[in-house]
N, CA, C and O atoms as a CHARMM CRD file, in Angstrom:
* protein
*
  336
    1    1 UNK  N     66.07900  57.11200  87.91100 PROA 1      0.00000
    2    1 UNK  CA    66.51700  57.56800  89.20300 PROA 1      0.00000
    3    1 UNK  C     67.28900  58.87400  89.08700 PROA 1      0.00000
    4    1 UNK  O     67.13900  59.76100  89.92700 PROA 1      0.00000
    5    2 UNK  N     68.10600  58.99800  88.06000 PROA 2      0.00000
    6    2 UNK  CA    68.88700  60.21800  87.87800 PROA 2      0.00000
    7    2 UNK  C     67.97500  61.39000  87.54800 PROA 2      0.00000
    8    2 UNK  O     68.21200  62.50300  88.01600 PROA 2      0.00000
    9    3 UNK  N     66.92400  61.15800  86.74400 PROA 3      0.00000
   10    3 UNK  CA    66.00600  62.25800  86.42700 PROA 3      0.00000
   11    3 UNK  C     65.24300  62.69900  87.66900 PROA 3      0.00000
   12    3 UNK  O     64.93400  63.88300  87.80600 PROA 3      0.00000
   13    4 UNK  N     64.93300  61.78400  88.57100 PROA 4      0.00000
   14    4 UNK  CA    64.27900  62.13300  89.83100 PROA 4      0.00000
   15    4 UNK  C     65.20500  62.99400  90.69100 PROA 4      0.00000
   16    4 UNK  O     64.77900  64.00900  91.24200 PROA 4      0.00000
   17    5 UNK  N     66.45800  62.59000  90.80300 PROA 5      0.00000
   18    5 UNK  CA    67.43200  63.36700  91.57300 PROA 5      0.00000
   19    5 UNK  C     67.64300  64.74500  90.94900 PROA 5      0.00000
   20    5 UNK  O     67.81600  65.73600  91.65900 PROA 5      0.00000
   21    6 UNK  N     67.62700  64.80000  89.63800 PROA 6      0.00000
   22    6 UNK  CA    67.78000  66.07200  88.92100 PROA 6      0.00000
   23    6 UNK  C     66.64400  67.02200  89.29800 PROA 6      0.00000
   24    6 UNK  O     66.88800  68.20300  89.54600 PROA 6      0.00000
   25    7 UNK  N     65.41600  66.52900  89.34400 PROA 7      0.00000
   26    7 UNK  CA    64.27000  67.35600  89.71300 PROA 7      0.00000
   27    7 UNK  C     64.28400  67.78100  91.16800 PROA 7      0.00000
   28    7 UNK  O     63.86000  68.88900  91.49400 PROA 7      0.00000
   29    8 UNK  N     64.76600  66.91000  92.04700 PROA 8      0.00000
   30    8 UNK  CA    64.83000  67.23400  93.47200 PROA 8      0.00000
   31    8 UNK  C     65.91100  68.28700  93.73900 PROA 8      0.00000
   32    8 UNK  O     65.72800  69.15800  94.58900 PROA 8      0.00000
   33    9 UNK  N     67.02100  68.21300  93.02500 PROA 9      0.00000
   34    9 UNK  CA    68.13400  69.12900  93.25900 PROA 9      0.00000
   35    9 UNK  C     67.94300  70.48600  92.57700 PROA 9      0.00000
   36    9 UNK  O     68.73600  71.39900  92.80800 PROA 9      0.00000
   37   10 UNK  N     66.92500  70.63700  91.75600 PROA 10     0.00000
   38   10 UNK  CA    66.69900  71.88000  91.02000 PROA 10     0.00000
   39   10 UNK  C     66.60400  73.11400  91.90800 PROA 10     0.00000
   40   10 UNK  O     67.24300  74.11600  91.58700 PROA 10     0.00000
   41   11 UNK  N     65.84400  73.10600  93.00700 PROA 11     0.00000
   42   11 UNK  CA    65.75200  74.33400  93.81500 PROA 11     0.00000
   43   11 UNK  C     67.08400  74.78700  94.41900 PROA 11     0.00000
   44   11 UNK  O     67.23700  75.95500  94.77800 PROA 11     0.00000
   45   12 UNK  N     68.03200  73.88000  94.52900 PROA 12     0.00000
   46   12 UNK  CA    69.32600  74.22100  95.12800 PROA 12     0.00000
   47   12 UNK  C     70.36700  74.64200  94.09200 PROA 12     0.00000
   48   12 UNK  O     71.51100  74.93200  94.44200 PROA 12     0.00000
   49   13 UNK  N     69.97700  74.67600  92.83000 PROA 13     0.00000
   50   13 UNK  CA    70.90000  75.02200  91.76200 PROA 13     0.00000
   51   13 UNK  C     71.01700  76.53700  91.61500 PROA 13     0.00000
   52   13 UNK  O     70.02500  77.24900  91.76400 PROA 13     0.00000
   53   14 UNK  N     72.21400  77.03500  91.32600 PROA 14     0.00000
   54   14 UNK  CA    72.35000  78.47700  91.09600 PROA 14     0.00000
   55   14 UNK  C     71.71000  78.90800  89.78100 PROA 14     0.00000
   56   14 UNK  O     71.50000  80.10100  89.56000 PROA 14     0.00000
   57   15 UNK  N     71.39900  77.96400  88.91400 PROA 15     0.00000
   58   15 UNK  CA    70.79600  78.27200  87.61000 PROA 15     0.00000
   59   15 UNK  C     69.28100  78.11900  87.63700 PROA 15     0.00000
   60   15 UNK  O     68.65400  78.11400  86.57800 PROA 15     0.00000
   61   16 UNK  N     68.68000  77.99500  88.80200 PROA 16     0.00000
   62   16 UNK  CA    67.25200  77.69800  88.90400 PROA 16     0.00000
   63   16 UNK  C     66.37100  78.92900  88.79400 PROA 16     0.00000
   64   16 UNK  O     65.15200  78.81300  88.92100 PROA 16     0.00000
   65   17 UNK  N     66.93400  80.08800  88.56500 PROA 17     0.00000
   66   17 UNK  CA    66.12900  81.30800  88.54600 PROA 17     0.00000
   67   17 UNK  C     65.16000  81.34800  87.36200 PROA 17     0.00000
   68   17 UNK  O     64.01500  81.76900  87.52300 PROA 17     0.00000
   69   18 UNK  N     65.59300  80.92300  86.19700 PROA 18     0.00000
   70   18 UNK  CA    64.75300  81.04700  84.99900 PROA 18     0.00000
   71   18 UNK  C     63.62100  80.02200  84.99700 PROA 18     0.00000
   72   18 UNK  O     62.45100  80.39500  84.91500 PROA 18     0.00000
   73   19 UNK  N     63.94800  78.76900  85.08400 PROA 19     0.00000
   74   19 UNK  CA    63.01200  77.65700  85.10000 PROA 19     0.00000
   75   19 UNK  C     62.02600  77.68600  83.92900 PROA 19     0.00000
   76   19 UNK  O     60.86000  77.32700  84.09400 PROA 19     0.00000
   77   20 UNK  N     62.48000  78.10600  82.76200 PROA 20     0.00000
   78   20 UNK  CA    61.62900  78.08600  81.57600 PROA 20     0.00000
   79   20 UNK  C     61.33400  76.65200  81.16300 PROA 20     0.00000
   80   20 UNK  O     60.27300  76.37000  80.60600 PROA 20     0.00000
   81   21 UNK  N     62.25600  75.75800  81.42900 PROA 21     0.00000
   82   21 UNK  CA    62.10700  74.37800  81.00300 PROA 21     0.00000
   83   21 UNK  C     61.45200  73.48300  82.03800 PROA 21     0.00000
   84   21 UNK  O     61.52700  72.25900  81.93000 PROA 21     0.00000
   85   22 UNK  N     60.81000  74.07200  83.04300 PROA 22     0.00000
   86   22 UNK  CA    60.19600  73.26700  84.09200 PROA 22     0.00000
   87   22 UNK  C     59.03500  72.43000  83.56300 PROA 22     0.00000
   88   22 UNK  O     58.92800  71.25200  83.90300 PROA 22     0.00000
   89   23 UNK  N     58.17000  73.00900  82.74400 PROA 23     0.00000
   90   23 UNK  CA    57.02100  72.26400  82.20600 PROA 23     0.00000
   91   23 UNK  C     57.46200  71.10900  81.29500 PROA 23     0.00000
   92   23 UNK  O     56.96700  69.99300  81.45300 PROA 23     0.00000
   93   24 UNK  N     58.38300  71.34700  80.34200 PROA 24     0.00000
   94   24 UNK  CA    58.83200  70.20600  79.54500 PROA 24     0.00000
   95   24 UNK  C     59.56900  69.15800  80.36400 PROA 24     0.00000
   96   24 UNK  O     59.45400  67.96300  80.09200 PROA 24     0.00000
   97   25 UNK  N     60.32500  69.59700  81.36300 PROA 25     0.00000
   98   25 UNK  CA    61.03900  68.63900  82.20600 PROA 25     0.00000
   99   25 UNK  C     60.08500  67.77200  83.00200 PROA 25     0.00000
  100   25 UNK  O     60.28600  66.56300  83.11900 PROA 25     0.00000
  101   26 UNK  N     59.04900  68.38500  83.54800 PROA 26     0.00000
  102   26 UNK  CA    58.05200  67.63800  84.31100 PROA 26     0.00000
  103   26 UNK  C     57.28800  66.68100  83.42400 PROA 26     0.00000
  104   26 UNK  O     57.06600  65.53000  83.80200 PROA 26     0.00000
  105   27 UNK  N     56.87600  67.14000  82.23800 PROA 27     0.00000
  106   27 UNK  CA    56.13100  66.25800  81.33200 PROA 27     0.00000
  107   27 UNK  C     57.01300  65.11200  80.83300 PROA 27     0.00000
  108   27 UNK  O     56.53000  63.99200  80.66400 PROA 27     0.00000
  109   28 UNK  N     58.28800  65.37700  80.59700 PROA 28     0.00000
  110   28 UNK  CA    59.19500  64.30000  80.19300 PROA 28     0.00000
  111   28 UNK  C     59.34900  63.27400  81.30100 PROA 28     0.00000
  112   28 UNK  O     59.41000  62.07300  81.03800 PROA 28     0.00000
  113   29 UNK  N     59.41200  63.74700  82.54900 PROA 29     0.00000
  114   29 UNK  CA    59.52000  62.83600  83.68000 PROA 29     0.00000
  115   29 UNK  C     58.27300  61.96400  83.80200 PROA 29     0.00000
  116   29 UNK  O     58.38300  60.77600  84.10500 PROA 29     0.00000
  117   30 UNK  N     57.10000  62.52600  83.57200 PROA 30     0.00000
  118   30 UNK  CA    55.85600  61.76000  83.64000 PROA 30     0.00000
  119   30 UNK  C     55.79800  60.71900  82.52800 PROA 30     0.00000
  120   30 UNK  O     55.46000  59.56100  82.77700 PROA 30     0.00000
  121   31 UNK  N     56.12600  61.12400  81.30800 PROA 31     0.00000
  122   31 UNK  CA    56.11200  60.17300  80.18500 PROA 31     0.00000
  123   31 UNK  C     57.17000  59.09400  80.39000 PROA 31     0.00000
  124   31 UNK  O     56.95300  57.93700  80.03100 PROA 31     0.00000
  125   32 UNK  N     58.30600  59.46200  80.96100 PROA 32     0.00000
  126   32 UNK  CA    59.34900  58.47900  81.26300 PROA 32     0.00000
  127   32 UNK  C     58.85900  57.47000  82.30000 PROA 32     0.00000
  128   32 UNK  O     59.17600  56.28400  82.21400 PROA 32     0.00000
  129   33 UNK  N     58.09300  57.93900  83.27100 PROA 33     0.00000
  130   33 UNK  CA    57.50100  57.02900  84.25300 PROA 33     0.00000
  131   33 UNK  C     56.52000  56.06500  83.61400 PROA 33     0.00000
  132   33 UNK  O     56.50600  54.88000  83.94500 PROA 33     0.00000
  133   34 UNK  N     55.69400  56.56600  82.69600 PROA 34     0.00000
  134   34 UNK  CA    54.76200  55.69700  81.96800 PROA 34     0.00000
  135   34 UNK  C     55.53100  54.69100  81.13500 PROA 34     0.00000
  136   34 UNK  O     55.17900  53.51200  81.08600 PROA 34     0.00000
  137   35 UNK  N     56.56900  55.15400  80.48900 PROA 35     0.00000
  138   35 UNK  CA    57.41000  54.27500  79.67900 PROA 35     0.00000
  139   35 UNK  C     58.06000  53.18800  80.52500 PROA 35     0.00000
  140   35 UNK  O     58.12500  52.02900  80.11600 PROA 35     0.00000
  141   36 UNK  N     58.53300  53.56300  81.68800 PROA 36     0.00000
  142   36 UNK  CA    59.11400  52.57700  82.60400 PROA 36     0.00000
  143   36 UNK  C     58.09300  51.55800  83.07300 PROA 36     0.00000
  144   36 UNK  O     58.40100  50.37300  83.19800 PROA 36     0.00000
  145   37 UNK  N     56.87300  52.02200  83.33500 PROA 37     0.00000
  146   37 UNK  CA    55.81900  51.11100  83.79200 PROA 37     0.00000
  147   37 UNK  C     55.44000  50.11800  82.69900 PROA 37     0.00000
  148   37 UNK  O     55.29600  48.92600  82.96900 PROA 37     0.00000
  149   38 UNK  N     55.27700  50.60200  81.46100 PROA 38     0.00000
  150   38 UNK  CA    54.89600  49.65100  80.41400 PROA 38     0.00000
  151   38 UNK  C     56.04800  48.70800  80.06200 PROA 38     0.00000
  152   38 UNK  O     55.82500  47.60200  79.57000 PROA 38     0.00000
  153   39 UNK  N     57.27500  49.15300  80.31600 PROA 39     0.00000
  154   39 UNK  CA    58.41100  48.24700  80.14600 PROA 39     0.00000
  155   39 UNK  C     58.45400  47.19800  81.24100 PROA 39     0.00000
  156   39 UNK  O     58.79300  46.04100  80.99500 PROA 39     0.00000
  157   40 UNK  N     58.10500  47.61500  82.46100 PROA 40     0.00000
  158   40 UNK  CA    58.08400  46.70100  83.59700 PROA 40     0.00000
  159   40 UNK  C     56.96100  45.68200  83.45300 PROA 40     0.00000
  160   40 UNK  O     57.12500  44.52000  83.82400 PROA 40     0.00000
  161   41 UNK  N     55.83800  46.10400  82.92500 PROA 41     0.00000
  162   41 UNK  CA    54.68100  45.23000  82.72500 PROA 41     0.00000
  163   41 UNK  C     54.63000  44.69400  81.29400 PROA 41     0.00000
  164   41 UNK  O     53.55000  44.49000  80.73900 PROA 41     0.00000
  165   42 UNK  N     55.77000  44.47400  80.71800 PROA 42     0.00000
  166   42 UNK  CA    55.87400  44.07700  79.31500 PROA 42     0.00000
  167   42 UNK  C     55.12200  42.79100  79.00600 PROA 42     0.00000
  168   42 UNK  O     54.35600  42.75100  78.04300 PROA 42     0.00000
  169   43 UNK  N     55.31700  41.75700  79.78300 PROA 43     0.00000
  170   43 UNK  CA    54.71700  40.45400  79.48400 PROA 43     0.00000
  171   43 UNK  C     53.19200  40.50800  79.53800 PROA 43     0.00000
  172   43 UNK  O     52.54900  40.08300  78.57700 PROA 43     0.00000
  173   44 UNK  N     52.57300  41.01700  80.62600 PROA 44     0.00000
  174   44 UNK  CA    51.10900  41.05400  80.62100 PROA 44     0.00000
  175   44 UNK  C     50.52700  42.00400  79.57600 PROA 44     0.00000
  176   44 UNK  O     49.46700  41.73400  79.01100 PROA 44     0.00000
  177   45 UNK  N     51.22400  43.12300  79.31700 PROA 45     0.00000
  178   45 UNK  CA    50.71000  44.05100  78.31300 PROA 45     0.00000
  179   45 UNK  C     50.82800  43.48200  76.90300 PROA 45     0.00000
  180   45 UNK  O     49.96500  43.72900  76.06100 PROA 45     0.00000
  181   46 UNK  N     51.88300  42.72700  76.64000 PROA 46     0.00000
  182   46 UNK  CA    52.00100  42.09400  75.32400 PROA 46     0.00000
  183   46 UNK  C     50.90400  41.06400  75.11100 PROA 46     0.00000
  184   46 UNK  O     50.41400  40.89500  73.99500 PROA 46     0.00000
  185   47 UNK  N     50.51900  40.37800  76.17600 PROA 47     0.00000
  186   47 UNK  CA    49.42800  39.40900  76.06200 PROA 47     0.00000
  187   47 UNK  C     48.10300  40.12500  75.82400 PROA 47     0.00000
  188   47 UNK  O     47.26300  39.65900  75.05400 PROA 47     0.00000
  189   48 UNK  N     47.92600  41.25600  76.48900 PROA 48     0.00000
  190   48 UNK  CA    46.67000  41.99200  76.39000 PROA 48     0.00000
  191   48 UNK  C     46.56300  42.78200  75.08500 PROA 48     0.00000
  192   48 UNK  O     45.52700  42.74900  74.42100 PROA 48     0.00000
  193   49 UNK  N     47.62100  43.48300  74.72300 PROA 49     0.00000
  194   49 UNK  CA    47.59900  44.36400  73.55300 PROA 49     0.00000
  195   49 UNK  C     48.12500  43.71000  72.27500 PROA 49     0.00000
  196   49 UNK  O     47.76200  44.10900  71.16800 PROA 49     0.00000
  197   50 UNK  N     48.96000  42.72900  72.43700 PROA 50     0.00000
  198   50 UNK  CA    49.66200  42.15700  71.29100 PROA 50     0.00000
  199   50 UNK  C     51.04800  42.76900  71.20900 PROA 50     0.00000
  200   50 UNK  O     51.24900  43.93600  71.54600 PROA 50     0.00000
  201   51 UNK  N     51.99100  41.97100  70.76100 PROA 51     0.00000
  202   51 UNK  CA    53.39000  42.41400  70.73800 PROA 51     0.00000
  203   51 UNK  C     53.60800  43.59500  69.80600 PROA 51     0.00000
  204   51 UNK  O     54.36700  44.50900  70.12600 PROA 51     0.00000
  205   52 UNK  N     52.95200  43.58100  68.66300 PROA 52     0.00000
  206   52 UNK  CA    53.15800  44.64500  67.68600 PROA 52     0.00000
  207   52 UNK  C     52.63200  45.98700  68.20400 PROA 52     0.00000
  208   52 UNK  O     53.29900  47.01000  68.04800 PROA 52     0.00000
  209   53 UNK  N     51.45300  45.99300  68.81400 PROA 53     0.00000
  210   53 UNK  CA    50.88700  47.22500  69.35100 PROA 53     0.00000
  211   53 UNK  C     51.70600  47.72900  70.54700 PROA 53     0.00000
  212   53 UNK  O     51.94800  48.92900  70.68000 PROA 53     0.00000
  213   54 UNK  N     52.13300  46.79600  71.41900 PROA 54     0.00000
  214   54 UNK  CA    52.95100  47.19000  72.56900 PROA 54     0.00000
  215   54 UNK  C     54.24900  47.83800  72.10000 PROA 54     0.00000
  216   54 UNK  O     54.66700  48.86000  72.64500 PROA 54     0.00000
  217   55 UNK  N     54.88300  47.25100  71.09700 PROA 55     0.00000
  218   55 UNK  CA    56.14200  47.78200  70.57300 PROA 55     0.00000
  219   55 UNK  C     55.94200  49.17400  69.97400 PROA 55     0.00000
  220   55 UNK  O     56.79700  50.04700  70.12300 PROA 55     0.00000
  221   56 UNK  N     54.80100  49.37900  69.29000 PROA 56     0.00000
  222   56 UNK  CA    54.52000  50.68300  68.69200 PROA 56     0.00000
  223   56 UNK  C     54.30000  51.74300  69.77100 PROA 56     0.00000
  224   56 UNK  O     54.80200  52.86000  69.65300 PROA 56     0.00000
  225   57 UNK  N     53.55400  51.40100  70.81900 PROA 57     0.00000
  226   57 UNK  CA    53.33100  52.33500  71.92700 PROA 57     0.00000
  227   57 UNK  C     54.65800  52.67500  72.60400 PROA 57     0.00000
  228   57 UNK  O     54.91800  53.83600  72.92100 PROA 57     0.00000
  229   58 UNK  N     55.48200  51.67400  72.81900 PROA 58     0.00000
  230   58 UNK  CA    56.77800  51.87700  73.46300 PROA 58     0.00000
  231   58 UNK  C     57.66800  52.76800  72.59700 PROA 58     0.00000
  232   58 UNK  O     58.34200  53.65200  73.12600 PROA 58     0.00000
  233   59 UNK  N     57.68500  52.56000  71.30200 PROA 59     0.00000
  234   59 UNK  CA    58.48500  53.37300  70.39200 PROA 59     0.00000
  235   59 UNK  C     58.00800  54.82100  70.36900 PROA 59     0.00000
  236   59 UNK  O     58.82000  55.74400  70.42400 PROA 59     0.00000
  237   60 UNK  N     56.69900  55.02000  70.29000 PROA 60     0.00000
  238   60 UNK  CA    56.15500  56.37800  70.25100 PROA 60     0.00000
  239   60 UNK  C     56.47100  57.13000  71.54400 PROA 60     0.00000
  240   60 UNK  O     56.85600  58.29800  71.50800 PROA 60     0.00000
  241   61 UNK  N     56.30700  56.45800  72.68500 PROA 61     0.00000
  242   61 UNK  CA    56.61700  57.10800  73.95800 PROA 61     0.00000
  243   61 UNK  C     58.10900  57.41200  74.08600 PROA 61     0.00000
  244   61 UNK  O     58.48100  58.44600  74.64100 PROA 61     0.00000
  245   62 UNK  N     58.95900  56.53200  73.58500 PROA 62     0.00000
  246   62 UNK  CA    60.40500  56.76900  73.63500 PROA 62     0.00000
  247   62 UNK  C     60.78500  57.98000  72.79100 PROA 62     0.00000
  248   62 UNK  O     61.57700  58.81500  73.22900 PROA 62     0.00000
  249   63 UNK  N     60.23400  58.08100  71.59900 PROA 63     0.00000
  250   63 UNK  CA    60.50800  59.23700  70.73400 PROA 63     0.00000
  251   63 UNK  C     59.98000  60.51400  71.37700 PROA 63     0.00000
  252   63 UNK  O     60.63400  61.55600  71.32100 PROA 63     0.00000
  253   64 UNK  N     58.79500  60.43500  71.98900 PROA 64     0.00000
  254   64 UNK  CA    58.21400  61.59400  72.66000 PROA 64     0.00000
  255   64 UNK  C     59.09900  62.07700  73.80300 PROA 64     0.00000
  256   64 UNK  O     59.31600  63.28000  73.95100 PROA 64     0.00000
  257   65 UNK  N     59.61200  61.15200  74.61200 PROA 65     0.00000
  258   65 UNK  CA    60.49600  61.52800  75.72400 PROA 65     0.00000
  259   65 UNK  C     61.76100  62.19400  75.19500 PROA 65     0.00000
  260   65 UNK  O     62.20700  63.19600  75.75300 PROA 65     0.00000
  261   66 UNK  N     62.33500  61.66300  74.14700 PROA 66     0.00000
  262   66 UNK  CA    63.56500  62.24400  73.59500 PROA 66     0.00000
  263   66 UNK  C     63.30900  63.66900  73.10300 PROA 66     0.00000
  264   66 UNK  O     64.11700  64.56400  73.35100 PROA 66     0.00000
  265   67 UNK  N     62.20200  63.88100  72.41300 PROA 67     0.00000
  266   67 UNK  CA    61.87600  65.22200  71.90000 PROA 67     0.00000
  267   67 UNK  C     61.64600  66.20300  73.05100 PROA 67     0.00000
  268   67 UNK  O     62.13400  67.33200  73.01300 PROA 67     0.00000
  269   68 UNK  N     60.90900  65.77400  74.06600 PROA 68     0.00000
  270   68 UNK  CA    60.62200  66.65900  75.19400 PROA 68     0.00000
  271   68 UNK  C     61.89400  66.95500  75.99200 PROA 68     0.00000
  272   68 UNK  O     62.08100  68.07800  76.46000 PROA 68     0.00000
  273   69 UNK  N     62.75700  65.97400  76.14900 PROA 69     0.00000
  274   69 UNK  CA    64.00700  66.19900  76.88300 PROA 69     0.00000
  275   69 UNK  C     64.91400  67.16300  76.11800 PROA 69     0.00000
  276   69 UNK  O     65.58500  67.99300  76.73100 PROA 69     0.00000
  277   70 UNK  N     64.94100  67.06400  74.80800 PROA 70     0.00000
  278   70 UNK  CA    65.72700  68.00600  74.01400 PROA 70     0.00000
  279   70 UNK  C     65.17500  69.42000  74.17700 PROA 70     0.00000
  280   70 UNK  O     65.93900  70.37300  74.32900 PROA 70     0.00000
  281   71 UNK  N     63.83900  69.55800  74.14700 PROA 71     0.00000
  282   71 UNK  CA    63.21700  70.87000  74.35200 PROA 71     0.00000
  283   71 UNK  C     63.55300  71.40100  75.74400 PROA 71     0.00000
  284   71 UNK  O     63.83300  72.58900  75.90400 PROA 71     0.00000
  285   72 UNK  N     63.52800  70.53500  76.74100 PROA 72     0.00000
  286   72 UNK  CA    63.86900  70.93000  78.11000 PROA 72     0.00000
  287   72 UNK  C     65.31800  71.40800  78.19600 PROA 72     0.00000
  288   72 UNK  O     65.60600  72.41200  78.84700 PROA 72     0.00000
  289   73 UNK  N     66.21200  70.70100  77.54900 PROA 73     0.00000
  290   73 UNK  CA    67.63500  71.07000  77.58700 PROA 73     0.00000
  291   73 UNK  C     67.88600  72.38700  76.86900 PROA 73     0.00000
  292   73 UNK  O     68.68900  73.20000  77.32600 PROA 73     0.00000
  293   74 UNK  N     67.21100  72.60200  75.75600 PROA 74     0.00000
  294   74 UNK  CA    67.41200  73.83900  75.00400 PROA 74     0.00000
  295   74 UNK  C     66.79800  75.02700  75.74800 PROA 74     0.00000
  296   74 UNK  O     67.37000  76.11700  75.75700 PROA 74     0.00000
  297   75 UNK  N     65.63200  74.81700  76.37300 PROA 75     0.00000
  298   75 UNK  CA    64.94800  75.92100  77.04700 PROA 75     0.00000
  299   75 UNK  C     65.63300  76.35000  78.34000 PROA 75     0.00000
  300   75 UNK  O     65.63600  77.53700  78.66600 PROA 75     0.00000
  301   76 UNK  N     66.21000  75.41100  79.08000 PROA 76     0.00000
  302   76 UNK  CA    66.69600  75.75200  80.40700 PROA 76     0.00000
  303   76 UNK  C     68.12100  75.28900  80.69700 PROA 76     0.00000
  304   76 UNK  O     68.67900  75.63200  81.73900 PROA 76     0.00000
  305   77 UNK  N     68.70900  74.52600  79.80500 PROA 77     0.00000
  306   77 UNK  CA    70.03900  74.00300  80.07200 PROA 77     0.00000
  307   77 UNK  C     71.13300  75.01900  79.81600 PROA 77     0.00000
  308   77 UNK  O     71.04800  75.82200  78.88600 PROA 77     0.00000
  309   78 UNK  N     72.15400  74.97700  80.64300 PROA 78     0.00000
  310   78 UNK  CA    73.25700  75.91500  80.47900 PROA 78     0.00000
  311   78 UNK  C     74.15700  75.53200  79.29500 PROA 78     0.00000
  312   78 UNK  O     74.84000  76.38600  78.73000 PROA 78     0.00000
  313   79 UNK  N     74.15300  74.25700  78.92800 PROA 79     0.00000
  314   79 UNK  CA    74.99800  73.82100  77.81400 PROA 79     0.00000
  315   79 UNK  C     74.47200  74.33400  76.46700 PROA 79     0.00000
  316   79 UNK  O     75.23700  74.46500  75.51200 PROA 79     0.00000
  317   80 UNK  N     73.17300  74.62400  76.39100 PROA 80     0.00000
  318   80 UNK  CA    72.57700  75.06100  75.13200 PROA 80     0.00000
  319   80 UNK  C     72.13300  76.50500  75.18900 PROA 80     0.00000
  320   80 UNK  O     71.24100  76.90400  74.44200 PROA 80     0.00000
  321   81 UNK  N     72.73300  77.29600  76.05600 PROA 81     0.00000
  322   81 UNK  CA    72.37500  78.70400  76.18900 PROA 81     0.00000
  323   81 UNK  C     72.62500  79.48000  74.89700 PROA 81     0.00000
  324   81 UNK  O     71.94000  80.46700  74.62900 PROA 81     0.00000
  325   82 UNK  N     73.58000  79.05300  74.10800 PROA 82     0.00000
  326   82 UNK  CA    73.89900  79.73700  72.86700 PROA 82     0.00000
  327   82 UNK  C     72.78600  79.60100  71.82400 PROA 82     0.00000
  328   82 UNK  O     72.76900  80.35300  70.84900 PROA 82     0.00000
  329   83 UNK  N     71.85100  78.64800  72.01200 PROA 83     0.00000
  330   83 UNK  CA    70.74100  78.47900  71.07500 PROA 83     0.00000
  331   83 UNK  C     69.57300  79.41500  71.37700 PROA 83     0.00000
  332   83 UNK  O     68.70100  79.62800  70.53500 PROA 83     0.00000
  333   84 UNK  N     69.56700  79.96200  72.57400 PROA 84     0.00000
  334   84 UNK  CA    68.44100  80.84400  72.94000 PROA 84     0.00000
  335   84 UNK  C     68.64600  82.23900  72.44800 PROA 84     0.00000
  336   84 UNK  O     67.79700  83.10300  72.67000 PROA 84     0.00000
Protein backbone atom coordinates (compact mmCIF):
# COMPACT_ATOMS: atom_id res chain seq x y z
CA UNK A 1 0.00 0.00 0.00
CA UNK A 2 2.83 2.40 0.80
CA UNK A 3 4.54 1.71 -2.54
CA UNK A 4 1.24 2.47 -4.31
CA UNK A 5 0.90 5.77 -2.45
CA UNK A 6 4.53 6.55 -3.25
CA UNK A 7 3.84 6.13 -6.99
CA UNK A 8 0.65 8.19 -6.85
CA UNK A 9 2.32 11.06 -4.99
CA UNK A 10 5.31 11.20 -7.38
CA UNK A 11 3.91 13.88 -9.75
CA UNK A 12 3.36 16.21 -6.79
CA UNK A 13 6.92 15.88 -5.49
CA UNK A 14 9.41 18.73 -5.96
CA UNK A 15 12.03 16.08 -6.80
CA UNK A 16 10.01 14.57 -9.66
CA UNK A 17 11.84 16.41 -12.43
CA UNK A 18 14.52 13.78 -13.08
CA UNK A 19 12.51 10.56 -12.84
CA UNK A 20 15.49 8.42 -13.86
CA UNK A 21 14.30 5.73 -11.49
CA UNK A 22 10.77 5.53 -12.88
CA UNK A 23 11.35 2.31 -14.86
CA UNK A 24 12.98 0.41 -11.98
CA UNK A 25 10.33 1.71 -9.58
CA UNK A 26 7.51 0.57 -11.84
CA UNK A 27 9.07 -2.84 -12.45
CA UNK A 28 9.66 -3.30 -8.71
CA UNK A 29 6.02 -2.44 -8.06
CA UNK A 30 4.89 -5.04 -10.63
CA UNK A 31 7.15 -7.76 -9.22
CA UNK A 32 5.99 -6.84 -5.71
CA UNK A 33 2.39 -7.30 -6.87
CA UNK A 34 3.23 -10.73 -8.27
CA UNK A 35 4.99 -11.58 -5.04
CA UNK A 36 1.97 -10.50 -3.03
CA UNK A 37 -0.34 -12.57 -5.22
CA UNK A 38 1.70 -15.75 -4.89
CA UNK A 39 1.89 -15.16 -1.14
CA UNK A 40 -1.88 -14.70 -1.00
CA UNK A 41 -2.44 -17.86 -3.05
CA UNK A 42 0.16 -19.80 -1.08
CA UNK A 43 -1.92 -22.87 -0.22
CA UNK A 44 -3.26 -23.65 -3.73
CA UNK A 45 0.09 -22.86 -5.35
CA UNK A 46 1.95 -25.11 -2.93
CA UNK A 47 -0.42 -27.92 -3.82
CA UNK A 48 0.04 -27.28 -7.53
CA UNK A 49 3.78 -26.54 -7.65
CA UNK A 50 5.03 -28.23 -4.51
CA UNK A 51 6.30 -26.48 -1.41
CA UNK A 52 9.95 -26.53 -2.42
CA UNK A 53 9.34 -24.97 -5.86
CA UNK A 54 6.93 -22.38 -4.43
CA UNK A 55 9.50 -21.38 -1.80
CA UNK A 56 12.21 -21.05 -4.47
CA UNK A 57 10.01 -18.84 -6.68
CA UNK A 58 9.08 -16.70 -3.67
CA UNK A 59 12.74 -16.33 -2.65
CA UNK A 60 13.88 -15.40 -6.16
CA UNK A 61 11.13 -12.81 -6.55
CA UNK A 62 11.92 -11.34 -3.11
CA UNK A 63 15.61 -10.98 -3.97
CA UNK A 64 14.67 -9.47 -7.34
CA UNK A 65 12.41 -6.86 -5.70
CA UNK A 66 15.13 -5.90 -3.22
CA UNK A 67 17.71 -5.45 -6.00
CA UNK A 68 15.34 -3.40 -8.16
CA UNK A 69 14.27 -1.22 -5.23
CA UNK A 70 17.91 -0.52 -4.38
CA UNK A 71 18.54 0.46 -8.02
CA UNK A 72 15.45 2.70 -7.90
CA UNK A 73 16.64 4.39 -4.71
CA UNK A 74 20.15 4.97 -6.04
CA UNK A 75 18.95 6.26 -9.43
CA UNK A 76 16.29 8.67 -8.22
CA UNK A 77 16.34 8.91 -4.44
CA UNK A 78 17.47 12.06 -2.72
CA UNK A 79 19.08 10.09 0.12
CA UNK A 80 21.54 8.45 -2.28
CA UNK A 81 22.34 11.47 -4.44
CA UNK A 82 25.96 11.31 -3.31
CA UNK A 83 26.34 7.96 -5.16
CA UNK A 84 25.46 9.44 -8.53
